[in-house]
matplotlib code that plots the C-alpha trace (Angstrom):
import matplotlib.pyplot as plt

x = [11.3, 14.5, 17.1, 18.2, 15.3, 17.9, 17.4, 13.8, 12.3, 14.7, 16.2, 14.3, 11.0, 8.9, 8.5, 6.5, 7.8, 11.4, 12.9, 13.6, 14.6, 12.5, 11.4, 8.4, 5.7, 3.3, 0.7, -2.5, -5.5, -8.6, -12.1, -12.0, -9.1, -6.3, -2.6, -3.0, 0.7, 3.1, 6.4, 9.2, 11.9, 14.1, 12.3, 12.6, 9.4, 8.1, 5.4, 2.8, 1.1, 1.9, -1.6, -3.0, -5.5, -7.9, -7.7, -8.4, -11.4, -13.2, -12.9, -13.8, -16.0, -17.8, -17.6, -16.1, -16.1, -13.6, -10.8, -12.2, -12.1, -8.3, -7.1, -9.1, -6.9, -6.1, -9.9, -10.6, -7.1, -8.8, -12.2, -10.5, -8.3, -11.3, -12.8, -9.7, -9.9, -13.3, -12.5, -9.3, -11.6, -14.0, -11.2, -9.4, -13.0, -13.9, -10.7, -11.1, -8.9, -9.6, -10.1, -9.3, -10.8, -10.1, -10.2, -6.9, -6.0, -4.6, -3.0, -3.2, -0.4, 0.4, 3.9, 5.3, 4.1, 1.6, -1.9, -4.9, -7.4, -7.5, -9.8, -10.2, -8.1, -10.3, -9.5, -11.6, -11.5, -8.0, -6.6, -7.8, -7.2, -3.1, -3.2, -5.4, -2.8, 0.2, -0.8, -1.7, 2.4, 3.6, 2.1, 2.9, 6.5, 6.6, 5.1, 7.5, 10.3, 8.7, 8.8, 12.3, 13.2, 15.8, 16.9, 14.2, 12.7, 8.9, 6.6, 4.5, 1.5, 1.0, -2.0, -3.0, -2.7, -5.8, -5.5, -6.2, -8.9, -10.5, -10.3, -11.7, -14.6, -15.1, -15.4, -18.0, -20.1, -20.1, -21.7, -24.0, -22.2, -22.8, -19.5, -19.2, -16.1, -13.1, -10.2, -7.5, -8.8, -9.3, -9.1, -9.1, -12.9, -14.5, -13.3, -13.9, -17.5, -17.5, -16.8, -19.8, -22.0, -21.3, -20.7, -22.7, -23.7, -22.2, -19.6, -18.4, -14.9, -14.7, -14.7, -12.6, -10.0, -10.3, -9.8, -6.7, -5.3, -5.4, -3.4, 0.2, 2.5, 3.0, 7.3, 9.9, 11.2, 13.3, 10.8, 7.3, 4.6, 1.9, 0.2, -3.0, -4.4, -4.9, -5.4, -2.7, 0.2, 3.1, 3.5, 6.2, 7.4, 8.6, 6.5, 8.1, 12.0, 12.7, 11.2, 11.6, 14.9, 13.2, 11.4, 14.9, 16.5, 14.2, 14.8, 18.5, 17.7, 15.4, 18.3, 20.8, 18.9, 18.4, 21.9, 23.3, 20.9, 20.0, 22.3, 23.0, 26.2, 24.5, 22.3, 24.9, 25.4, 22.7, 21.5, 23.0, 22.4, 18.6, 17.9, 19.8, 18.6, 15.2, 15.4, 17.4, 14.0, 11.5, 13.2, 13.9, 10.4, 9.1, 11.1, 9.9, 5.9, 6.4, 8.1, 5.0, 2.3, 4.2, 4.7, 0.7, -0.3, 2.0, 0.2, -3.1, -2.3, -1.1, -4.2, -6.5, -4.8, -6.1, -9.8, -10.1, -13.4, -15.1, -17.8, -17.5, -19.5, -17.3, -17.3, -16.7, -13.9, -12.0, -13.6, -10.8, -11.4, -9.9, -11.8, -12.8, -10.8, -13.1, -12.6, -13.7, -14.7, -11.5, -9.7, -8.5, -8.2, -8.5, -9.4, -12.0, -10.6, -13.1, -12.4, -14.3, -17.3, -18.7, -22.3, -22.2, -19.5, -18.7, -18.2, -16.0, -17.4, -14.0, -16.1, -18.9, -16.4, -18.9, -18.7, -22.1, -22.8, -23.8, -26.7, -27.7, -27.3, -25.9, -24.0, -20.9, -19.5, -17.5, -19.1, -21.2, -21.9, -21.5, -21.2, -17.8, -15.8, -12.2, -10.4, -7.1, -4.3, -0.5, 0.9, 4.9, 3.3, 0.7, -2.2, -5.5, -8.2, -12.0, -15.2, -18.8, -20.9, -24.5, -25.1, -29.3, -29.4, -26.8, -28.5, -28.9, -28.6, -29.1, -25.8, -24.8, -28.0, -26.4, -23.0, -21.4, -20.2, -17.2, -18.6, -19.6, -16.7, -17.2, -13.9, -12.6, -14.1, -14.5, -10.8, -8.3, -5.0, -3.2, -5.1, -1.4, -0.4, -3.8, -3.1, 0.6, -1.2, -3.6, -1.1, 1.6, 2.8, 2.7, -0.2, -2.4, -5.8, -6.9, -6.3, -2.6, -2.0, 1.0, 2.8, 2.0, 4.5, 3.1, 3.0, 0.0, -3.1, -5.4, -4.7, -7.0, -5.8, -2.3, -0.7, -0.8, -2.9, 0.2, 0.7, -1.0, 0.1, 0.1, -0.3, 2.9, 0.9, 2.9, 1.2, -0.7, -1.3, 1.4, 1.0]
y = [-9.4, -7.0, -9.8, -12.7, -15.5, -18.0, -15.6, -14.1, -17.5, -19.5, -18.3, -14.8, -16.3, -17.4, -21.1, -23.3, -25.7, -24.1, -21.2, -18.1, -14.7, -12.0, -8.4, -8.5, -5.7, -7.2, -4.3, -5.5, -3.2, -2.3, -3.0, 0.7, -0.3, 1.7, 0.3, 0.4, -1.3, -2.7, -3.9, -3.9, -6.6, -9.1, -12.8, -16.5, -17.5, -20.9, -20.9, -23.3, -23.5, -21.3, -20.4, -18.8, -15.6, -18.2, -20.6, -18.2, -16.6, -20.4, -20.1, -16.9, -16.1, -19.2, -21.1, -24.0, -27.2, -28.9, -26.2, -25.5, -29.5, -29.0, -26.4, -27.2, -26.3, -22.9, -21.9, -20.2, -17.6, -16.8, -16.0, -14.1, -11.9, -11.1, -9.6, -7.6, -6.9, -5.2, -3.2, -1.8, -0.7, 0.7, 2.8, 3.7, 5.3, 7.0, 8.6, 9.9, 7.6, 7.3, 3.7, 4.3, 1.2, 1.9, -1.5, -3.0, -5.4, -8.8, -9.5, -13.3, -14.1, -17.5, -19.4, -17.1, -13.9, -13.0, -11.6, -13.8, -12.0, -9.1, -10.0, -7.2, -7.8, -9.2, -8.5, -10.8, -10.6, -12.2, -9.9, -6.6, -8.5, -8.8, -4.9, -3.9, -5.7, -4.3, -0.9, -0.8, -2.2, 0.7, 3.1, 1.7, 1.4, 4.8, 6.6, 4.8, 6.1, 9.4, 9.8, 8.8, 12.1, 9.9, 10.0, 7.6, 6.7, 7.9, 7.5, 10.5, 12.0, 15.2, 17.3, 17.6, 20.7, 23.3, 23.1, 19.3, 19.5, 22.3, 20.5, 17.3, 19.1, 20.7, 17.6, 16.3, 18.6, 18.0, 14.6, 16.6, 15.3, 17.9, 18.9, 21.0, 22.3, 24.6, 23.1, 24.8, 23.8, 19.8, 17.1, 13.4, 13.1, 15.2, 13.2, 10.0, 11.6, 11.9, 8.5, 7.5, 9.7, 7.4, 3.9, 1.4, 3.7, 3.3, 6.0, 4.5, 3.4, 6.4, 9.0, 6.3, 6.4, 10.2, 11.1, 9.3, 10.6, 14.0, 12.9, 14.0, 11.0, 9.2, 9.2, 8.3, 11.1, 11.5, 13.6, 12.3, 14.7, 12.1, 10.3, 12.2, 9.4, 7.2, 10.2, 9.0, 11.3, 8.6, 6.1, 4.4, 1.2, -1.8, -4.9, -5.8, -6.0, -8.3, -6.3, -2.9, -1.1, 1.6, -1.2, -2.9, 0.4, 0.6, -2.9, -1.7, 1.5, -0.6, -3.0, -0.2, 1.9, -1.6, -2.3, 1.1, 3.3, 6.6, 9.0, 11.9, 10.6, 6.9, 9.2, 11.1, 7.8, 8.5, 12.3, 13.3, 10.2, 9.4, 12.5, 11.2, 7.6, 8.7, 11.0, 8.0, 5.3, 7.9, 7.9, 4.4, 4.0, 6.3, 4.6, 0.9, 2.3, 3.9, 0.9, -1.2, 1.2, 1.2, -2.6, -2.6, -0.3, -2.3, -5.9, -4.2, -3.1, -6.4, -7.8, -5.6, -5.9, -9.0, -7.3, -4.6, -4.5, -5.7, -3.8, -3.2, -1.3, 1.6, 4.5, 8.3, 8.6, 12.0, 14.6, 16.7, 19.6, 16.9, 13.7, 11.4, 9.1, 5.7, 2.9, -0.5, -2.6, -4.8, -1.4, -0.6, 2.8, 4.2, 7.3, 8.2, 11.5, 14.2, 13.5, 10.1, 11.7, 12.3, 12.7, 16.6, 19.2, 19.1, 22.2, 21.2, 23.0, 23.2, 24.3, 21.3, 18.8, 17.8, 17.7, 19.1, 18.6, 21.9, 20.8, 17.4, 18.5, 15.2, 15.4, 13.1, 13.7, 11.9, 8.3, 8.2, 4.6, 4.3, 1.6, 1.6, -0.1, -0.7, 0.9, 1.1, -0.3, 0.7, -1.7, -0.1, 3.8, 1.9, 3.6, 2.1, 3.8, 3.7, 5.3, 5.6, 2.8, 4.4, 7.8, 7.4, 6.7, 9.3, 11.6, 15.2, 18.7, 22.8, 23.5, 25.1, 27.7, 31.3, 29.8, 32.4, 30.1, 30.8, 31.1, 27.8, 26.2, 22.6, 20.7, 19.0, 15.3, 16.3, 15.7, 17.8, 18.6, 18.1, 14.7, 13.0, 15.7, 14.8, 11.2, 12.0, 14.3, 11.6, 8.7, 10.2, 10.2, 14.0, 16.0, 18.1, 19.4, 22.5, 25.3, 24.8, 25.0, 27.6, 25.2, 22.5, 20.2, 17.6, 13.7, 14.7, 13.5, 15.4, 15.1, 12.2, 10.0, 9.9, 9.1, 5.6, 2.7, 2.3, 5.7, 4.5, 1.1, -0.4, -4.5, -6.5, -8.3, -8.0, -5.1, -3.8, 0.0, 1.9, 4.0]
z = [-12.1, -11.6, -10.7, -12.2, -12.6, -10.8, -7.4, -8.0, -8.5, -5.8, -2.7, -2.8, -3.4, -0.5, -2.2, 0.3, 2.5, 2.6, 5.0, 3.2, 4.8, 4.7, 6.2, 8.3, 9.0, 11.6, 12.2, 14.6, 13.0, 14.8, 14.0, 12.1, 9.8, 12.0, 12.4, 16.5, 17.1, 14.5, 14.0, 11.3, 11.4, 9.9, 9.9, 8.4, 6.4, 5.7, 3.6, 3.8, 0.3, -3.1, -3.8, -6.9, -7.0, -9.0, -6.0, -3.5, -5.6, -5.8, -2.2, -1.3, -4.4, -5.6, -2.5, -4.5, -2.5, -3.8, -3.4, -0.1, 0.3, -0.8, 1.1, 4.2, 6.9, 5.5, 4.2, 8.2, 7.5, 3.9, 5.3, 8.1, 5.7, 3.4, 6.6, 6.8, 3.7, 3.7, 6.9, 5.4, 2.4, 3.9, 6.1, 2.9, 1.2, 4.5, 4.2, 0.4, -1.1, -5.1, -6.4, -10.2, -11.7, -15.1, -17.7, -18.5, -21.4, -21.3, -24.5, -24.9, -27.4, -29.5, -29.3, -31.7, -30.0, -32.6, -30.2, -30.8, -28.3, -26.2, -22.6, -20.0, -16.9, -14.2, -10.5, -8.5, -4.0, -4.0, -6.0, -4.3, -0.7, -1.2, -2.6, 0.2, 2.6, 0.4, 0.7, 4.9, 4.8, 2.8, 4.8, 8.0, 7.0, 5.4, 8.6, 11.1, 9.4, 8.7, 12.5, 13.0, 10.6, 9.1, 5.3, 3.6, 0.1, -0.2, -2.9, -3.3, -5.6, -5.4, -5.5, -9.7, -11.7, -11.6, -15.3, -15.5, -13.0, -15.3, -18.4, -16.4, -14.7, -18.6, -19.8, -16.9, -17.7, -21.5, -20.4, -18.2, -14.6, -12.0, -10.2, -7.0, -5.6, -6.9, -9.4, -7.3, -4.2, -5.2, -2.5, -2.8, -1.6, -4.2, -6.8, -4.9, -4.9, -8.9, -9.3, -7.3, -9.1, -12.4, -10.4, -12.3, -15.2, -19.1, -18.5, -15.2, -17.1, -19.4, -16.2, -14.1, -17.0, -17.5, -14.3, -13.7, -16.7, -15.0, -12.2, -11.9, -12.1, -8.7, -8.2, -5.9, -3.7, -0.4, 1.0, 2.8, 0.4, 0.7, -1.9, -2.8, -4.7, -1.6, 0.4, 3.0, 4.8, 4.0, 1.9, 0.2, -1.9, 0.6, -0.6, -3.9, -3.3, -5.6, -8.9, -8.1, -6.6, -4.9, -2.9, -2.4, -1.1, 1.6, 2.9, 2.9, 4.7, 7.0, 7.6, 8.0, 10.9, 12.5, 12.9, 13.6, 15.1, 13.8, 15.4, 12.8, 12.3, 10.9, 9.0, 7.4, 5.0, 3.2, 3.7, 0.4, -1.8, -2.1, -4.1, -7.0, -6.0, -6.0, -9.2, -11.3, -9.9, -11.3, -14.5, -14.9, -14.1, -16.4, -19.3, -18.4, -18.5, -22.0, -22.9, -21.5, -23.2, -26.8, -26.6, -25.7, -28.5, -31.2, -30.0, -30.1, -33.6, -34.8, -33.7, -35.1, -38.1, -38.9, -38.3, -40.9, -42.6, -39.6, -37.7, -33.4, -30.9, -29.4, -27.2, -27.8, -25.6, -27.1, -29.3, -30.9, -34.1, -36.3, -35.2, -32.5, -30.3, -29.9, -27.5, -28.3, -25.2, -25.3, -24.4, -28.2, -29.1, -32.3, -34.4, -36.5, -38.7, -39.7, -43.2, -42.5, -41.2, -44.8, -43.9, -42.9, -42.0, -38.4, -36.4, -33.0, -29.9, -27.5, -24.0, -24.7, -25.9, -29.1, -32.5, -34.2, -38.0, -39.4, -41.0, -39.7, -36.0, -35.7, -32.0, -30.9, -27.2, -24.9, -23.5, -26.6, -27.9, -31.8, -34.2, -36.2, -38.8, -38.9, -42.2, -41.8, -39.4, -39.4, -36.8, -37.3, -36.5, -33.7, -35.5, -36.0, -37.8, -38.2, -39.7, -38.8, -39.6, -39.7, -38.3, -38.6, -34.9, -33.9, -31.6, -32.7, -30.4, -30.7, -29.5, -32.4, -32.1, -31.0, -32.1, -35.1, -37.6, -40.5, -43.7, -45.0, -47.7, -48.4, -48.5, -51.5, -51.2, -47.9, -47.3, -44.7, -46.0, -42.8, -42.2, -41.9, -39.3, -37.2, -37.3, -35.9, -33.4, -32.3, -32.0, -30.7, -27.0, -25.8, -24.6, -26.6, -26.5, -28.0, -25.6, -26.0, -29.9, -29.5, -28.3, -30.4, -32.0, -33.0, -31.8, -29.4, -27.9, -25.9, -22.1, -21.0, -24.1, -23.2, -20.1, -19.0, -17.4, -14.8, -13.3, -9.9, -9.6, -5.9, -7.2, -7.3, -10.2, -13.7, -15.5, -12.9, -12.3, -10.4, -7.1]

ax = plt.figure().add_subplot(projection="3d")
ax.plot(x, y, z, "-o")
ax.set_aspect("equal")
plt.show()
């Protein structure tokens, strides 16, 4: 939490059976998921019970009798909440909101902080239900104050750049996924339809991750520019004033306008301050996200350091001229450097985003399942290196037919002179792809291997993505 534990776990927490001061957004929602009436007001809340996501999932998903009996008085309300959640999900899908359901890691550590397991974080009905209600509240509060034309803090997500979408479309084409629409006039509904095409297929997680990393970063702004990913006209962060400063600022503004009105004189107090406040909040969020990402990468490297020599099923997540990035089932990512692909001389085809063996025609593309062996881990640099474990089952292609190839010059022991430099490219935090070689300065990744899984988070739960 942003505030000291004595506050965040005490007077600021909705602990059961005690009165707490709060700010409430009360909404009346019709059968189509539209907010038809609402009120925003200071309130006093006395929570009935301290529930957990796990307990509510047992009630709503497992129909667990023991749990239902324990919370018998609340079960009807939970079921009504689940029905409302379904209505809100349908409404968001109807308008084109994109559900970035990329896999996320939950790193389990021992009492000394050493990672002992990496699991996929699961989101059940209760987590998604709370998310739906938070989204509804955030949109309603933003729309209310936008309509009043007063200085306010908004959460915005701008339309992705045509360059990023073009590269994303090229990656989809390499997977054999047909795309309709123009990259310079992209709409949320178009991208939502792409995710529908791959739903339930092996490449679903990969496509979702690539799409997520094609988006612009969400940020805070005094201007109501809307939220592309949510297909929302107005959006803010209202629901987490204990752990996010912009939410606290939103509550401060709400209370200020409630107490003083909305005259021009009243508005002057914050009109010139919100540019600096929102810019600073966005910068601090970026730093926190980078720190979280680096910590995750370090803990994943620590976890894998104990497993050098083991083999794993993996999926090709990116292809470059210096090798392939791969992802394991537990979200650990690493590099197979071109110098470790010793069965052939591989040619990188940028347009098809593929590596093709010059003689064997063996072909590696995004989304392709392979078997890999862990050969090296550098925890300090957060580098994880693999090599292929067997190539006889690798599919072949005729992608090199008609391609003018340079004169064949065998590599010395098939080693690249710039392996260390390539590894810096592969494990850095900046962006790299073949179309921007002139500006390459090292420490860079392909666009869809960079970025942050937390970029679009709208959940209160620590570690969720940041919308």
